[in-house]
C-alpha positions as CSV (number, residue, x, y, z in Angstrom):
1,M,17.2,18.4,5.2
2,L,16.7,16.4,2.0
3,V,19.4,13.9,1.1
4,G,19.4,12.3,-2.4
5,P,19.5,13.3,-6.0
6,F,17.8,16.7,-5.4
7,D,20.2,18.0,-2.6
8,R,22.7,19.6,-5.1
9,R,25.7,17.6,-3.8
10,K,28.1,15.7,-5.8
11,R,26.9,12.2,-6.3
12,R,28.9,9.5,-4.5
13,H,28.8,5.8,-5.1
14,R,29.2,3.7,-2.0
15,C,28.7,0.0,-1.2
16,G,25.9,-1.1,1.1
17,P,28.0,-1.6,4.3
18,C,29.8,1.7,3.9
19,S,26.6,3.6,3.2
20,R,24.9,2.1,6.3
21,S,28.0,2.9,8.5
22,H,27.8,6.6,7.5
23,L,31.6,6.9,6.8
24,K,32.8,10.4,6.9
25,A,34.7,12.3,4.3
26,G,38.1,11.0,5.5
27,A,37.0,7.3,5.1
28,L,35.0,7.2,1.9
29,C,34.2,4.0,0.2
30,S,36.8,3.4,-2.5
31,G,34.2,2.2,-5.0
32,D,36.2,-1.0,-5.7
33,S,34.6,-4.5,-5.5
34,P,35.4,-5.3,-2.8
35,C,36.2,-1.9,-1.4
36,T,39.2,-1.2,0.8
37,A,37.0,-0.4,3.8
38,C,35.1,-3.7,3.7
39,V,38.4,-5.6,3.2
40,K,39.9,-3.9,6.3
41,R,36.8,-4.6,8.4
42,N,36.1,-8.1,7.0
43,H,32.6,-7.1,5.7
44,A,30.8,-8.6,2.8
45,C,31.0,-5.9,0.1
46,H,28.0,-5.4,-2.2
47,Y,26.5,-2.6,-4.3
48,S,22.8,-2.0,-4.7
49,T,21.0,-0.7,-7.8
50,T,19.5,2.8,-7.3
51,S,15.8,2.9,-7.5
52,H,14.2,6.2,-8.6
53,T,10.9,5.3,-7.0
54,R,12.3,4.9,-3.6
55,P,11.0,7.3,-0.9
56,V,13.2,10.3,-0.3
57,I,15.3,10.1,2.9
58,L,15.1,12.7,5.6
59,I,17.4,13.4,8.4
60,G,15.5,14.3,11.5
61,R,16.9,14.2,15.0
62,G,19.7,12.0,14.0
63,K,17.5,9.2,12.4
64,H,17.0,8.1,8.9
65,E,13.4,8.2,8.0
66,T,11.1,8.2,5.0
67,I,8.4,10.9,4.7
68,D,5.8,8.2,5.5
69,T,7.2,7.6,9.0
70,F,8.7,11.1,9.5
71,V,5.4,13.1,9.2
72,G,3.6,10.9,11.8
73,Q,6.5,11.3,14.2
74,I,6.7,15.0,13.7
75,Q,3.0,15.4,14.6
76,D,3.4,13.2,17.7
77,E,6.4,15.3,18.8
78,L,4.6,18.5,18.2
79,E,1.8,17.3,20.4
80,S,4.2,16.2,23.1
81,S,6.5,19.2,22.9
82,V,4.2,21.0,25.4
83,A,6.0,19.0,28.1
84,N,9.4,19.7,26.6
85,P,9.2,23.2,25.0
86,Q,13.0,23.6,24.7
87,I,13.1,21.2,21.7
88,T,11.2,23.7,19.5
89,K,13.0,26.8,20.6
90,S,16.2,26.5,18.5
91,P,16.7,25.7,14.9
92,N,20.0,24.0,15.8
93,A,18.6,21.4,18.2
94,S,16.2,19.9,15.8
95,P,15.8,22.0,12.6
96,M,12.9,20.0,11.0
97,L,10.9,19.9,14.2
98,F,11.6,23.6,14.9
99,Y,10.2,24.7,11.5
100,F,7.3,22.3,11.5
101,S,6.3,23.5,15.0
102,Y,6.1,27.1,13.6
103,Y,4.2,25.9,10.6
104,D,1.8,24.3,13.0
105,I,1.6,27.7,14.9
106,F,0.9,29.4,11.6
107,L,-2.1,27.1,11.0
108,Q,-3.4,27.7,14.5
109,K,-3.2,31.4,14.1
110,N,-4.5,31.6,10.5
111,K,-7.8,29.8,9.8
112,F,-9.1,30.9,6.4
113,T,-12.7,30.1,6.5
114,G,-13.4,28.2,9.7
115,L,-14.8,25.5,7.3
116,G,-12.3,22.8,8.1
117,T,-8.8,21.8,9.2
118,P,-6.7,21.2,6.1
119,W,-3.6,20.2,8.0
120,K,-4.5,16.5,8.2
121,D,-5.2,16.3,4.4
122,V,-2.0,18.2,3.5
123,K,0.0,15.9,5.8
124,E,-1.4,12.8,4.1
125,L,-0.6,14.3,0.7
126,M,2.9,15.0,1.8
127,K,3.3,11.4,3.0
128,R,2.3,10.1,-0.4
129,G,4.4,12.7,-2.2
130,D,7.1,12.1,-4.8
131,P,10.8,12.4,-4.0
132,E,10.9,16.1,-4.9
133,T,8.7,17.0,-1.9
134,Y,7.9,20.5,-3.1
135,L,4.8,20.5,-0.8
136,L,7.1,19.7,2.2
137,D,9.4,22.6,1.2
138,A,6.4,25.0,0.9
139,M,5.2,24.0,4.4
140,L,8.7,24.6,5.8
141,S,9.0,27.9,4.1
142,L,5.8,29.1,5.9
143,G,7.2,27.7,9.1
144,G,10.3,29.7,8.6
145,M,8.3,32.9,8.0
146,Q,6.2,32.3,11.1
147,A,9.4,31.7,13.1
148,L,10.8,34.9,11.7
149,K,7.8,36.8,13.0
150,L,8.1,35.3,16.5
151,C,11.7,34.5,17.3
152,E,14.3,36.9,18.7
153,V,16.3,39.1,16.4
154,S,19.6,37.1,16.9
155,K,18.2,34.1,15.0
156,S,16.4,36.1,12.3
157,K,19.1,36.0,9.6
158,K,19.5,32.2,9.7
159,I,15.7,31.7,9.9
160,H,15.1,34.0,7.0
161,E,17.7,32.2,4.9
162,F,16.1,28.8,5.6
163,A,12.7,30.1,4.7
164,L,14.0,31.5,1.4
165,E,15.9,28.4,0.6
166,S,12.8,26.2,1.3
167,Y,10.7,28.5,-0.9
168,T,13.2,28.3,-3.7
169,R,13.3,24.5,-3.5
170,A,9.5,24.4,-3.5
171,I,9.4,26.6,-6.6
172,A,11.9,24.4,-8.4
173,G,10.1,21.2,-7.5
174,L,6.7,22.6,-8.5
175,R,8.0,23.7,-11.9
176,H,9.4,20.2,-12.4
177,A,6.1,18.6,-11.5
178,L,4.2,21.0,-13.8
179,S,6.5,20.1,-16.7
180,G,5.2,16.6,-16.7
181,T,1.7,15.1,-17.0
182,V,-0.6,15.7,-14.0
183,D,-3.2,13.0,-14.4
184,D,-4.1,11.9,-10.9
185,A,-6.1,13.6,-8.1
186,Q,-3.3,13.4,-5.5
187,S,-0.7,15.0,-7.7
188,R,-3.1,17.8,-8.7
189,A,-4.0,18.4,-5.0
190,R,-0.3,18.6,-4.0
191,I,0.2,21.2,-6.8
192,L,-2.8,23.2,-5.6
193,W,-1.8,23.2,-2.0
194,T,1.7,24.1,-2.9
195,T,0.7,27.1,-5.0
196,L,-1.5,28.3,-2.1
197,L,1.2,27.9,0.5
198,L,3.7,29.7,-1.7
199,G,1.3,32.5,-2.2
200,L,0.9,32.9,1.6
201,F,4.7,33.0,1.9
202,E,4.7,35.9,-0.5
203,L,2.0,37.7,1.5
204,M,4.2,37.4,4.6
205,N,7.4,38.3,2.9
206,D,6.5,40.8,0.1
207,S,4.6,44.0,0.8
208,T,3.6,44.5,-2.8
209,G,1.4,41.4,-3.1
210,D,2.7,40.9,-6.7
211,G,4.1,37.4,-5.9
212,W,0.9,36.3,-4.3
213,L,-1.1,37.4,-7.4
214,Q,1.3,35.4,-9.6
215,H,0.8,32.2,-7.5
216,L,-3.0,32.7,-7.2
217,V,-3.8,33.8,-10.7
218,H,-1.2,31.8,-12.7
219,G,-0.9,28.9,-10.2
220,T,-3.9,28.1,-8.1
221,A,-6.6,29.4,-10.5
222,Q,-5.0,28.0,-13.6
223,A,-4.6,24.6,-12.0
224,L,-8.3,24.6,-10.9
225,I,-9.4,25.7,-14.4
226,A,-7.3,23.1,-16.1
227,G,-8.8,20.3,-14.0
228,G,-12.3,21.7,-14.2
229,P,-15.2,21.5,-11.6
230,S,-15.4,17.7,-12.0
231,T,-12.0,17.2,-10.3
232,C,-13.2,19.0,-7.2
233,I,-16.3,16.9,-6.5
234,S,-14.5,14.6,-4.1
235,G,-11.3,13.8,-2.3
236,S,-8.4,16.2,-1.6
237,C,-9.2,18.6,-4.5
238,R,-12.7,19.0,-3.0
239,I,-11.2,19.9,0.4
240,F,-8.8,22.3,-1.3
241,F,-11.6,24.0,-3.3
242,T,-13.8,24.5,-0.2
243,E,-10.9,25.9,1.9
244,S,-9.2,28.1,-0.7
245,K,-12.3,29.6,-2.4
246,V,-12.2,32.7,-0.1
247,F,-8.7,33.7,-1.5
248,E,-9.9,33.9,-5.1
249,V,-13.0,35.7,-4.0
250,C,-11.0,38.3,-2.0
251,R,-8.6,38.7,-4.9
252,S,-11.5,39.4,-7.3
253,V,-13.1,42.1,-5.2
254,V,-9.9,43.8,-3.9
255,F,-8.5,44.2,-7.4
256,N,-11.9,44.7,-9.2
257,Q,-11.1,41.8,-11.5
258,P,-13.4,39.0,-12.9
259,S,-13.0,35.5,-11.5
260,F,-13.6,32.1,-13.0
261,L,-15.7,31.3,-9.9
262,A,-18.5,33.5,-11.3
263,E,-19.0,31.1,-14.2
264,E,-22.1,29.0,-14.0
265,K,-20.3,25.6,-13.9
266,W,-18.2,26.7,-10.8
267,M,-21.3,28.2,-9.2
268,A,-23.0,24.8,-9.8
269,L,-20.1,23.1,-8.1
270,S,-20.3,25.3,-5.0
271,A,-24.1,24.7,-4.8
272,S,-23.6,20.9,-5.0
273,L,-20.9,20.9,-2.3
274,R,-22.7,23.2,0.1
275,P,-25.2,20.7,1.6
276,S,-22.3,18.6,2.8
277,L,-21.0,21.4,5.0
278,T,-21.7,20.4,8.6
279,S,-23.1,23.6,10.1
280,R,-25.5,26.4,9.3
281,S,-22.8,29.1,9.7
282,Q,-20.5,27.3,7.3
283,R,-23.2,27.1,4.7
284,A,-23.9,30.8,5.3
285,L,-20.3,31.8,4.6
286,D,-20.0,29.7,1.5
287,L,-23.3,31.0,0.1
288,L,-22.2,34.6,0.7
289,L,-18.9,34.0,-1.1
290,D,-20.9,33.2,-4.2
291,I,-22.8,36.5,-3.9
292,V,-19.5,38.4,-3.4
293,V,-17.9,37.0,-6.5
294,R,-21.1,37.9,-8.5
295,C,-20.8,41.5,-7.2
296,S,-17.2,41.5,-8.4
297,S,-18.2,40.3,-11.8
298,L,-20.9,43.0,-12.0
299,R,-18.3,45.6,-11.0
300,V,-16.2,44.7,-14.1
301,Q,-19.3,44.9,-16.3
302,A,-20.3,48.3,-14.9
303,A,-16.7,49.7,-15.3
304,N,-16.6,48.6,-19.0
305,L,-20.0,50.2,-19.5
306,I,-18.9,53.5,-18.1
307,E,-15.7,53.4,-20.2
308,S,-17.8,52.8,-23.3
309,I,-20.0,55.8,-22.5
310,R,-16.9,58.0,-22.0
311,S,-15.4,57.0,-25.3
312,S,-18.6,56.6,-27.5
313,G,-21.4,58.4,-25.7
314,L,-24.9,57.0,-24.8
315,A,-25.9,55.8,-28.2
316,G,-26.9,52.2,-28.3
317,I,-26.0,51.6,-24.6
318,A,-29.4,51.6,-23.0
319,E,-30.2,47.9,-23.2
320,H,-26.8,46.9,-21.8
321,A,-27.0,49.5,-19.0
322,Q,-30.5,48.3,-18.0
323,G,-29.2,44.8,-17.8
324,V,-26.4,45.9,-15.4
325,S,-28.9,47.8,-13.3
326,L,-31.2,44.8,-13.0
327,Q,-28.3,42.5,-12.0
328,G,-27.4,45.0,-9.3
329,F,-30.9,45.0,-7.9
330,A,-31.0,41.2,-8.0
331,L,-27.8,41.0,-6.1
332,R,-29.1,43.5,-3.5
333,D,-32.1,41.2,-3.1
334,Q,-29.8,38.2,-2.6
335,L,-27.9,40.1,0.1
336,R,-31.1,41.0,1.9
337,G,-32.3,37.4,1.6
338,W,-29.1,36.2,3.0
339,A,-29.3,38.5,6.0
340,L,-32.9,37.5,6.7
341,I,-31.8,33.8,6.9
342,Y,-28.3,34.0,8.4
343,H,-27.5,37.4,10.0
344,T,-27.7,37.5,13.8
345,S,-28.3,41.3,14.0
346,N,-31.8,42.6,13.6
347,V,-30.3,45.8,12.2
348,F,-29.7,44.1,8.9
349,R,-32.6,41.7,8.8
350,D,-35.3,42.5,6.3
351,L,-39.1,41.9,6.6
352,G,-39.2,40.4,3.1
353,T,-38.8,36.8,2.2
354,P,-35.8,35.2,0.4
355,Q,-36.3,34.4,-3.3
356,D,-34.1,31.3,-3.0
357,S,-36.4,28.6,-1.7
358,S,-33.5,26.3,-1.1
359,L,-32.7,28.3,2.0
360,A,-35.9,27.4,3.8
361,D,-34.4,24.6,5.9
362,D,-31.7,26.9,7.2
363,R,-34.2,29.6,8.0
364,L,-36.1,27.1,10.3
365,S,-32.9,25.9,12.1
366,E,-31.5,27.5,15.2
367,P,-28.2,29.5,15.0
368,E,-25.2,27.4,16.0
369,P,-22.4,28.6,18.3
370,E,-19.7,28.8,15.6
371,P,-18.2,32.3,15.9
372,E,-15.5,32.0,13.4
373,P,-17.4,31.4,10.1
374,Q,-20.4,33.4,11.4
375,L,-18.4,36.5,12.3
376,L,-16.4,36.3,9.1
377,A,-19.6,36.0,7.0
378,E,-21.3,38.9,8.7
379,T,-18.1,41.1,8.2
380,F,-18.1,40.1,4.5
381,F,-21.8,40.9,4.3
382,S,-21.4,44.5,5.4
383,A,-18.3,44.9,3.2
384,T,-20.2,43.5,0.1
385,S,-23.3,45.6,0.8
386,I,-21.1,48.7,0.6
387,Y,-19.1,47.4,-2.3
388,L,-22.3,46.8,-4.4
389,S,-23.5,50.3,-3.7
390,G,-20.1,51.6,-4.8
391,V,-20.4,49.8,-8.2
392,F,-23.1,52.5,-8.9
393,D,-22.8,55.4,-6.6
394,Y,-19.2,56.3,-7.5
395,E,-20.4,56.9,-11.0
396,I,-24.0,57.9,-10.2
397,G,-24.1,60.7,-12.7
398,Y,-23.9,58.2,-15.6
399,W,-26.8,56.2,-14.3
400,Q,-28.9,59.4,-13.8
401,S,-28.2,60.4,-17.3
402,L,-29.5,57.0,-18.5
403,H,-32.6,57.5,-16.3
404,L,-32.0,54.2,-14.6
405,P,-32.4,53.4,-10.9
406,A,-29.4,52.0,-9.0
407,P,-29.2,49.7,-6.0
408,T,-27.3,52.2,-3.9
409,L,-27.4,52.6,-0.1
410,S,-28.1,55.7,1.8
411,E,-25.3,57.4,3.8
412,D,-26.9,56.2,7.1
413,E,-27.0,52.6,5.8
414,I,-23.4,52.8,4.7
415,Q,-22.3,54.1,8.1
416,Q,-24.2,51.3,9.8
417,H,-22.2,48.8,7.7
418,V,-18.9,50.6,8.5
419,T,-19.6,50.4,12.2
420,S,-20.4,46.7,11.8
421,I,-17.2,46.0,9.9
422,L,-15.0,47.6,12.5
423,A,-16.8,45.9,15.5
424,L,-16.8,42.5,13.8
425,S,-13.1,42.9,12.7
426,Q,-12.1,43.7,16.2
427,R,-13.9,40.5,17.5
428,L,-12.3,38.4,14.8
429,I,-8.9,39.6,15.8
430,V,-9.5,39.1,19.6
431,E,-11.9,36.2,19.8
432,T,-11.0,33.9,16.9
433,S,-8.2,32.3,14.9
434,I,-9.4,33.6,11.6
435,S,-6.5,35.0,9.7
436,P,-6.1,38.8,9.8
437,L,-5.3,38.5,6.1
438,L,-9.0,38.1,5.4
439,L,-9.8,41.5,7.0
440,L,-7.9,43.4,4.2
441,Y,-11.0,43.3,2.0
442,P,-13.6,44.6,4.5
443,L,-11.2,47.1,6.1
444,R,-10.3,48.5,2.6
445,V,-14.0,48.9,1.8
446,A,-14.7,50.5,5.2
447,S,-11.7,52.9,4.7
448,A,-13.3,54.5,1.6
449,R,-16.5,55.3,3.7
450,A,-14.9,56.2,7.0
451,R,-15.9,59.7,8.1
452,Q,-14.8,59.9,11.7
453,T,-11.3,60.2,13.0
454,S,-12.0,57.3,15.5
455,Q,-13.0,55.1,12.6
456,K,-9.9,55.8,10.7
457,Q,-7.7,55.2,13.7
458,Q,-9.3,51.9,14.3
459,I,-8.9,50.8,10.7
460,M,-5.2,51.6,10.9
461,K,-4.8,49.8,14.2
462,L,-6.4,46.6,12.8
463,L,-4.4,46.8,9.6
464,G,-1.3,47.2,11.8
465,I,-2.1,43.9,13.5
466,A,-2.5,42.3,10.1
467,R,0.8,43.7,9.0
468,S,2.6,42.1,11.9
469,S,1.9,38.8,10.2
470,F,1.5,39.7,6.6
471,A,3.7,42.3,5.0
472,V,1.2,43.0,2.3
473,A,-1.1,44.8,4.8
474,G,1.5,47.6,4.7
475,A,0.6,48.3,1.0
476,F,-3.1,48.6,2.0
477,M,-2.2,51.1,4.8
478,A,-0.2,53.2,2.4
479,D,-3.0,53.1,-0.2
480,I,-5.6,54.2,2.4
481,E,-3.4,57.0,3.7
482,D,-3.2,58.3,0.1
483,L,-7.0,58.0,-0.2
484,W,-7.6,59.9,3.0
485,G,-5.0,62.5,2.0
486,T,-6.9,63.3,-1.2
487,T,-10.3,63.4,0.4
488,V,-9.5,65.7,3.3
């Protein structure tokens, strides 16, 4: 627990010897100079001046430690706890280690891109954190939620209370940090990671997803926009951008909303960072995410176009509609070019050549045995192929009235992608540590095109697995059930 000016206790002034001796309530320092306790024990009584820049003090396993020493010890103990598992089984024996161990479990079970391991970077940011330690509280809140999912019912009330208290402290500390000037990369990175972790807490705790959207749209996205692409070129902010990009992309397509990531300056940032990714499959996933977010942007344009036709008719709309159609075909070509270079299945590989010459080197290289980013990328490929078709085929009558072609897929092609999504999602759940949270987008897309009872059953089974970790999956299941109820 935190001890200091932020722990909401009444402030007490004690001399140095009394403070170090940890006198209990019945033997408090009198505050005199010299104090009565020091006179009685023949100690030299002195008072120190409080420093506001001093590291926050933590109580962990009966020792007084700063964050700088505490985090390293926690990680060492987590690694050695395999030999002594009892120490992490009770929140009473060692509360901080207990919740940190479950935060570590959460990270192991929930990789978000397979592009990296952000734990080390977040740990370093926490060690260099300010006394408010809102990043630490955000990590502990996630540890509490993970413990709540895995521990026995008898401990659930206490664990849930701890998780909520940690979340509340993190929110308060984050607001305080945002009220000041954020002018250095480390402070900005701490804020970014905290908003992301708090958003994940909401996804685990709240079935509506509203809290997650608040953190992602008004927290993470706004913090990135405020700093601009230049702040993400290097350091901790770069690591954060690469790891968290998938969340903003998924939000954009799931809610059919535009994203700042579709702006050219952010696309340029992604392109500049991509060569530094260490493997072919990592580059494949990152490139595909750029195509996905462009499809989401096109979906917004097409929806606005259709709404304009409904309200004002076809007059003066032809040029705009043609532009939307051409963008759709360009994106279809980009998806096919991506599959030619990166997809491992010949079913989706095209005989054409990619228009993007920058992919030539990856085309010549051999596939690498990295199942996590590769499987996720191929799942997103099929989901996005269907999604792009849906931008047009759900309103195909309007495009026909405009005498414009649309980059739609045939029913057979759509069903091939549905089959692929379900098979790959099953493999991601069973064979990898990719978070089931990332399956919400492809499974929601597949649900709209599922025709067979077996497909629908598998979709619900996979979403049920996701719901066991993230409450928000329940909202997707309810939405899909309503969809199937109206299409029977």
